N, C-alpha and C positions, 0 to 999 in steps of 0.2 A: 439093396438093389433099387427099391422105390425112390430112395433119396437121390441116388445117382441118376436115375431116369428123370426125376424132377429137375435136377440141376442141368442136365443135358438139354431138356426141353426149354428151360429158361435161357440158356446160352443161344440156342437156335432161334428163339423168338427175338432176342435182341439183335442177332446177326441179320435176320431177315429185315428188321427195321433199318439197320445201318446200311445195308446194301440196296435198299429201296424196293426189294421184292414185295415187302408188305408195307403199306403206307397208312398213316393216320390222315383222315380227311374230315374237315368240318364244313364242307361246301353246302351240304343239305342237312336237314334235321335227321334223316335216316343215317347218313354217314357219320354225323356227330354222335348219335347214340351208339352205333357200332364201334366207333373209335373209343368212346368212353368205356364201353364194355371190355374192349381189349386192354385198356389201361388198368381197369379194375382187376381183370384176370391176372395181369402181370404183378400188380400190387399184392394180390392174395398169394401168388406163388412165392413172392419174396418173403412175405410174412411166414409162410409155412416152413421155409428153409432157414429162417432165423439169420444168424450171423453169416452163415454160408451164402445165403441169398444176397446179403449186403456186399460181401466180398466179390461175388460173381457180378453183381450190378456195377460196382466200381471198376472191376477189372475189365469186363467186356466193353464198357463205355469208354474207358481210357484207350484201349486198343483200337476200338472203332473210330474214336476221334483222331488218333494218330494216323490210322490207315486212310481215313477220309481226307485228311490234310495232305498226305503224301500223294494220293491219287489226284487230288485237285491240282497240286503243283505240277505233276507230270502232264495232266491234261492241258493246263494253261500253257506250259512250255511248248507242247506239241502244236497248239493252236497258233502261238506266236511264230514258231518256226515255219508253219505253213503260210502264215501271213507274209513273212519275209520272202519266201520263195515266190509267192504270187505277185508281190510288189517289186521284186527284183532288188531288194535291199538286204540288210544284215539283221540277224535275229536280235543283236544287241540294240539296234535302233527300235525294234518293236517292243523290246523289254522296257526301254526308256519311255516309249510312248505309253505303255501300260502303266508304268509307275506315275507318269504325269496325269493320266486319267484317274488313277486311284485317288489323287488329291482332290478331285472334283466331288463336291458334296452330293451332287445329283447322281453320281455313279457309284457311290459306296454301297447302295442297296443291291446293285447287280452282283457283287462278289467277284472274285478273281476269275472263276471259270467263265461266267457269262461275259465279263469284260473282255477276256481274251478271245472268246467266240465272236464278240461284236467286232473286234479289230480284224479278225480273219474274214468275216463275212463282208466287211467293207472293202478289204483288199481284193476279195473275189470280184467285186464290182469295179475293179481297175481304179480304185481310189488310192491316191498317194498318201504317205504318212501325214502330210500336212492337211490333206482333205479329211482323213480319218479323224484327226484332232478336232477339226471344226464340226464334224457331223456326229461324233460319238456322244457328246453331252446332250444335244437336243433329242437324239434317238433314245438315250437312256431315260430322259424325262418323259418322253411319250410312252415308253414301256411301263414306267413306274406309275404315272398318274392315270394312265388309260386302262385298257382291258387286259394288259399284259399278254399280248399275243405271242405266237411263236416268233422268236427273234429273227430267224431267217426270212420269214414273211415280211416283218416290219422293215428290215433293212432293204429288201428288194423293192418293196412298194415305195418307201421314202426316197430311195435313190432314183427310182423311175420318175417319181414326182418332180424331183429337182431337175432332172434332165428334160422331161417333157415341157416344163415351164421355163426352161433355159435359165435356171438358177444355179449360181455357183455354190460351192461347199460353204463359203463364208456366210451365205444367206440361209443356212440350215436352221438356225435358231428362229429367224423371222418366220420361216415356213412352218416350223413346229408350233410357234405361238398362234399362227393363223388357224392351224388344224385344231388346236385346243379350244380356242375361242369359238370357232365355228361349230364344233361338236357340242359345246356347252349351251349355245344359243339355239340349237335345233333339237329335233327328236331323234337324231341318229347317234350311235355310239362313235367313239373315236376311230375304231377300226373301219366302220362303215363310211365315215367321212373321208378317211384316207383312200379307201377303195373308190368312192364316188369321184374324188378329185382326179385320180389316175385315169379312170374310165372317161371322165368328161374331157380330158386333154388328149384323148386318142389312144390311151393305153388299153391293154387287154385285162379283162376281169379275171380274178382268181377264184378258185373254189373256196367256200366259206370254211371248210374243214382245215385249211392251211393256217387259219387265224388262231387255232387252239394254242393255248399256252403250253410251253414245254416245262419239264420238271427240273431242268438244270439249276444247280445252286451256284 
């Protein structure tokens, strides 16, 4: 009975990690210590179960990996369908756009879920597929090299910045470069620089909490 309970506890522990209910964090020394202790506890549980623990480890992670991939594909497809509806186009066009963006080196780190989310968010801003194509790469670069804010906040602020300064979508990379250089040469973060530029041009300030990074992969 104790062996069965230990095996069940191990399966539940891995399931919680895969579903995101329980997360490993290395953001602070305390979080790092707690995460290391969690890993140590899992390792000890595996050792106690022997070959059964190894089998459970492999089996649960294979199932988790497959389920995560399937869920990601479903999520991305739903985001692209929503983008097509918002933009008045076809989902096949949005899929083609996503595949084109996937080839961009700067956007590979975003992953399929966040990339599809980026397309949908830009479509919500009444951007055409052609405009999305021009804006996606600089937005992805700003997210990656900066403070990795919530993507919806970044899209809304960057889109507002282009419109307030009467910049076209083709100027997006130039604007992103200006933001990056300006933040590097000042005492402000990239998020603060974007917010300051929007407010300076007559835009409305947003709450700082909206800048927090999301956990989407």
